[in-house]
C-alpha positions in Angstrom: 41.7 79.7 199.8 39.7 76.6 200.8 37.4 74.9 198.3 35.1 71.9 198.7 33.8 70.3 195.6 31.1 67.7 195.6 30.7 65.2 192.8 28.8 62.0 192.1 25.3 63.2 192.1 22.7 62.7 189.4 19.5 60.9 188.5 18.9 57.4 189.9 15.8 55.2 190.2 14.3 54.3 193.5 16.3 51.5 195.1 19.5 52.6 193.4 22.8 53.8 194.7 25.1 56.8 194.4 28.4 57.7 196.0 29.0 61.4 196.6 32.5 62.7 197.0 33.6 65.8 198.8 37.2 66.8 197.7 39.0 69.6 199.4 41.8 71.9 198.4 43.5 74.4 200.6 43.0 72.6 203.9 43.1 69.1 205.2 39.8 67.4 205.9 41.2 65.1 208.6 41.7 68.1 210.8 38.0 68.6 211.1 34.6 66.9 211.5 33.0 66.7 208.1 29.3 66.7 207.6 26.9 66.0 204.8 23.7 68.0 204.5 20.8 68.3 202.1 18.1 70.7 201.2 15.0 69.8 199.2 12.9 72.5 197.5 10.9 74.5 200.0 12.5 72.8 203.0 15.2 73.7 205.5 18.7 72.4 205.2 19.2 69.3 207.3 22.2 67.4 208.4 22.2 63.8 207.5 25.7 62.4 208.4 28.9 63.4 210.0 32.4 61.9 210.5 34.4 63.2 213.5 38.2 63.5 214.1 38.3 60.0 215.4 36.3 58.7 212.5 33.3 58.0 214.6 30.2 58.5 212.5 26.6 59.5 213.0 23.5 59.5 210.9 20.1 61.1 210.8 17.3 58.6 211.4 16.0 59.2 207.8 19.2 57.7 206.3 20.5 55.4 209.0 21.1 51.9 207.6 21.1 53.2 204.0 23.9 55.8 203.9 27.6 55.4 204.9 30.1 58.2 205.4 33.8 57.6 205.1 37.0 59.5 204.5 40.2 58.8 202.5 42.8 61.0 204.0 45.3 60.2 201.2 42.9 61.8 198.8 41.7 64.5 201.1 38.2 63.3 200.3 35.1 62.4 202.3 32.5 60.1 200.7 28.8 59.4 201.2 27.6 56.1 199.9 23.9 56.2 199.4 22.0 52.9 199.0 18.4 52.0 198.6 17.6 55.6 197.6 14.1 56.9 197.9 12.2 59.7 196.1 12.3 61.6 199.4 16.1 61.7 199.2 15.8 64.1 196.3 17.7 67.2 197.3 20.8 69.3 196.8 23.5 67.7 198.9 26.3 69.7 200.5 29.4 68.8 202.4 30.8 71.1 205.0 33.8 71.5 207.3 32.9 72.0 211.0 35.1 74.0 213.3 34.9 71.7 216.3 32.1 69.2 216.5 29.4 67.6 214.3 26.0 69.4 214.1 23.0 68.1 215.9 21.4 66.0 213.1 18.0 66.2 214.7 17.7 69.9 213.9 17.7 71.9 210.6 20.8 74.0 210.1 21.1 77.6 209.1 23.6 78.2 206.3 25.0 81.0 208.4 25.6 78.9 211.5 28.9 79.7 213.2 29.6 76.0 213.6 30.5 75.6 209.9 33.8 76.8 208.6 33.2 76.1 204.9 30.4 74.8 202.7 30.6 73.1 199.4 28.7 74.4 196.4 26.2 71.6 196.5 25.2 68.8 194.0 21.8 67.6 192.9 20.6 64.2 193.6 17.3 63.2 192.1 15.6 59.9 192.8 12.8 59.2 190.3 11.5 56.5 188.1 
């Protein structure tokens, strides 16, 4: 049984930082591309970052230059460092294991997409003064 657990979310002021963690049990994250997604109330789920098998990374335009994805294979964990947070970053954040390749970050994603092997349960990030 594979489980993804996100942690590190919470409330932060605009301009602040958070680091999200995605820890896996039951499978090795370094076998797969791992993505971070988010969903704000009333909006579609969107992909914001992904790290591939070869550790190449990609980012949505909305977070490029502010967010950094990385992995620690010894801890079977993927991270999302989020800097200079803005109120529009407020959302539930999810990590996910892809089967083969990263999602197209220019398009919203359906939770039922066959591209995703497992979803985490999600964690709230709120950016507010």
